N, C-alpha and C positions, 0 to 999 in steps of 0.2 A: 397627583400631576401637578396641581397650583401650587402642592408646596413644593416639591419637584424644582418649580421653575423659580419660586423666590430663594430658594437656596441656592442655585445658578445663579440669579442676579447677584448675591450677596457674595457669594465664592468664585467670582471667575477666572476661567483658565483651570480649576480643577475636578473634582469628581463626577460631573455631570458631563464636561467634556470629554473628559475620558473616555465613559459609558458610550455617547454617542459614536465616539471615534471607536471605540471596540465592536459595536455593531456594524459599523463601516468595511472594519478590514475583514471580521468576520463573513460577511456576507460576500463581500465582493473575492474572498477565499473560496467559497464555495461555489460560486458562479467561474473562477479559475479551474476547479477541480472537475466540473462536468464537462469543461469542454476536453481536457486531459483524458478523462474517462470516455468519450465518445470517440475522440482521434485515438488511443493507444491500438485497438487494432489494424491499423495503419501500417505498423512498423515492424519491423523487424529487429531483432537483438541479439547480444549475447547474454546469458546468464550461470553466472557460478553459482553452485548450488552447495553449502555443505551442511550435513545432516548424519546425526549418529556416525561418525567416523567418516560418513562419503564424501566424495571431493570431487562433483564433476560439474562442467563447463559447454555447455548445449548452445548451439547456435538455433534461435527460435524464430519461425518465421510462417506466416497464416498461409494456409493451403486449402482452398474450397471452403473457407468459414471457419475455422480453428487451427490452433498452432499446432507447428511439428517441431520435436526436439529432438535435432541432430546433435549427437556426442563430437566434441571435437576436441576437448580435453578430460585427461583425468590427472587428480591429484596436482595440476597446476603443470600439468606437462602433455605437449601435442599427442594424439594418439598414433599410435605407429601406421605407415605408409598404406599397409594393408589392413588395418582396421580403417583408415579413411576411405577405402575403396570398399568398403563392408558399410560402413553408413550410408555413401551415396547412393547404392545400391540399394538400400531399404527406402531412401529418399524416393527417388524413382518409382519402385514399387508402390509406396504410399502416395503418391501421386497419379497414377493410374488406375490404383483401387478405388481412390476420391471420385474420380473421374465414371467411372462406371458403377457409383452408389447408383441405387435407385431414389427417386425421390423421396421416399417414408426415411430410407437408411440416412442418407443427408441430412435430413428434418431432424433425426433423433441425436445425431453425433454434434452437429450445432446447436442444437437444444441445451446439452452438458454442458456447451464449453458455456453457453450464454448463463446456465444458472450461476455456475461459480463465478462468473464475472458480476452478478447480479448482487449474490451474496459479498461479495468484498466492497463493492458498491455502495452497497447498502450500510456495511461497516461502517468504512470513511465518511458517509455522510451522514450520517447518525453521530457523530464527532462532535458534530456543530449543533446539535439539538440535547445532547446527555449531557451536557456541562454550562456550568455558569463562566464566563473568562474574563482576567482582570489583564491590562496593559501592566508590564512589568516595567518598560522601558524598550530602549531602543539601540543598536547594538550593531557590529560588523561580524557577520559569520562568514566563514572563506571568503569572496568575492562578493558578496551581497551585504546590502545593509538591511538590516531586519526588523519589525516587530518582534518582542518576546510577548508570549501569552500563558499565562498561568492557567490552568482548567481544573474546576473542581466538579463533583455528581451534584445534579441537579434534583434534589431530593422528589419531586412531581415529577421526575420522566418516566415515562412507562416505556419498553422496548418493547419493539413489532414483533420480533421472535427470539429464539432460543439462542443464535449466535450474538444478537446484541445486547442481552443480557448482562455478558461481564462489563460492559459498561458504566454498570450503577458500581461498583464496588471499583472503580477504577480515579485515578487523577493524572493528567497532564501536562505538557508543555507545548506549545506551539511557536516555531519560529519563522516568519510571512516575510517574503519578499517585499520591500516599500514600494517596488514600483510595478510589479504584478501580480502583487497579491498572492503569488504562490507559496507552496506550503516547501520551505526549503525543508525544515525538518520538523519531526514530530514524536514528543515521548507519551509513551501510557506506560501506567505502574497501578497493578490491584493492590489496593490497602485494604480490603477486607473480605473476606473468602463470598462467592457466588455459587451459588446452585446452578449448573449447566443442563443438567438430567435428573430433576427432580430429585429424589433422595439418593440417586446413583451416583453422581457426581460432582465434585464443585470445584472451581478454580480457587487457588490460594494463592497467599499474599507471597510477593518474591515474581510472579509472572509480570513480564513487560516486552512491550512492544518499540521497535523504533523504527521510524522510515526518514529515507533522504529521498526526494526529487532533484533532478537537474533539467536544464533547459535543452530541448531536443532540434529545436527548429519551430518556425511558423508560430511563434506564440506558446508552445505545447512544452510541458514540464513532463517527464514519466520517472519512474522509480530509479532511483540510481545504489540504495541499500536498503535491507531490509534485514531486521533480525527481531527473535523471539525466542524466549524463555517462559517454559511454561512449568506451572507446578498443580498439581491436581491430585486430587483423593478420590478413589472409586470406592463406592460402597460404604465409604468414611472410615475406610480402614487401611487399604492398599495406596501406595504413594508414586505418583506418576510423574516423572519428569524429563521433558524434551526440550530441544534446543535446536533451534536451527539460524542459518545465516546465508543471505542472499545478494549477491550484486549482479546490477546490470549495467550493460556499456554497448557502443557499437551499435546506437538506432539507427534504423535506415529504414528508407521504402524503395519495395524492388523485389525480383525475382527470389524464390526460396531455394538459390544455391547458395552454401556454405561455402567459405575458406577453410585450406587446411586449418590454418591459424588464425584464432582472432586479433582484432588488433588491440595494441594495450588498454589494461582496465583504465576507466576515468578513477582521478585520485582526488 
């Protein structure tokens, strides 16, 4: 620490100041993400999911503690009037069914949703613990002035579970809004194979993730776009490739009544 202080005194405005700034940026971004995670269940939204050739748009709303997905478009086009009526009927049946649940049935359903939320939250949270960050500079990104940070794996990082083990083989980049410390964009790329099921499977280089967020009101930012390309080997022999892309827009607070046609997607 003494040597570091001496170097900072001899070399003002350089590496020491930058590292202190990086720590502040990361800490505030963690706090912002935590607020977003807590607020997320309060919002309904539209989600377009493109996966393995399927293209579906759903209106997602919370009903008694867990989300419900109501289909509104297929392949970028509104479903027919007849199908809209069927989807509305399914929605009303789900609302009635969930209201008839016993306390144990409701607890089990909500617990499944919370497990998924906790898993996703842990992965995002561990990004800030698994990497060393370096401030590359500042730039304009869309409508936002951002800090650009490069992330490289920390050799001493110990993942808390199997899902987070993939972070040990990744590097990444973050674009963080200078005013709010929100993540405008995050990229992560697998740079060397990582075993995820012992000898059964491993994630291969070429696997990558992208996440973009946007403000939705009241200081909260939620996902705008997510993309994943995953390459894995099973038993060291069989290759598996998976690709997924999701877009989110039309965030709102309100009852679980989906319009027939969603608003235009955010650009």
